[in-house]
C-alpha positions in Angstrom: 44.7 -13.2 83.1 41.4 -14.1 84.9 39.6 -11.0 83.5 40.7 -11.9 80.0 39.4 -15.5 80.5 36.1 -14.2 81.9 35.6 -12.0 78.9 36.4 -14.8 76.5 34.0 -17.2 78.2 31.3 -14.5 78.3 31.8 -13.8 74.6 31.7 -17.6 73.7 28.4 -18.0 75.7 26.9 -14.9 74.0 27.8 -16.3 70.5 26.5 -19.7 71.4 23.2 -18.2 72.6 23.0 -16.0 69.6 23.6 -18.9 67.2 21.3 -21.5 68.8 18.3 -19.4 69.8 16.7 -19.3 66.3 17.0 -23.1 66.1 15.4 -23.5 69.6 12.6 -21.1 68.7 11.8 -22.9 65.4 11.9 -26.4 67.1 9.6 -25.2 69.8 7.2 -23.7 67.3 7.1 -26.9 65.3 6.4 -28.9 68.5 3.5 -26.9 69.7 2.0 -25.2 66.6 1.2 -26.2 63.0 4.4 -26.3 60.9 2.7 -26.4 57.5 2.7 -22.6 57.3 6.5 -22.4 57.6 8.5 -21.9 54.4 11.6 -24.0 53.7 13.8 -20.9 53.8 12.6 -20.2 57.3 13.7 -23.7 58.2 17.1 -23.3 56.7 18.1 -20.0 58.5 18.3 -21.5 62.0 20.4 -24.4 60.7 22.8 -22.0 59.0 23.1 -20.0 62.2 24.1 -23.2 64.1 26.7 -24.0 61.4 28.1 -20.5 61.7 28.5 -21.0 65.4 31.1 -23.7 64.9 33.2 -21.4 62.7 32.7 -18.4 65.0 34.0 -20.5 68.0 37.1 -21.5 66.1 37.7 -17.9 65.0 37.3 -16.6 68.6 39.7 -19.2 70.0 42.2 -18.4 67.3 42.0 -14.7 67.8 42.7 -15.2 71.5 46.2 -16.3 70.8 48.4 -13.4 69.7 50.9 -15.7 68.0 48.3 -17.1 65.7 47.0 -13.6 65.0 50.5 -12.5 64.1 51.0 -15.5 61.8 47.7 -14.8 60.1 48.7 -11.2 59.5 52.0 -12.2 58.0 50.3 -14.7 55.7 47.7 -12.2 54.7 50.3 -9.6 53.8 52.2 -12.3 51.8 49.1 -13.2 49.8 48.2 -9.6 49.1 51.6 -8.6 47.8 52.4 -11.8 45.9 
């Protein structure tokens, strides 16, 4: 149980770092360097990564519980064959 929890916490921290690092890099760049050369698309990408982080956390928490995963599988099969 403790090993599973440690793996889950490690995975959540990794996903959090992966999602928020582009935003931190862009914010730091804007603070210390000229931001006029950055394109709007370059500004949107870190924001989208942060938004994906919230969805990824919910998905990871949901996949941790086998009952929820079982129900999702049943619903998926029902949708496919209906």
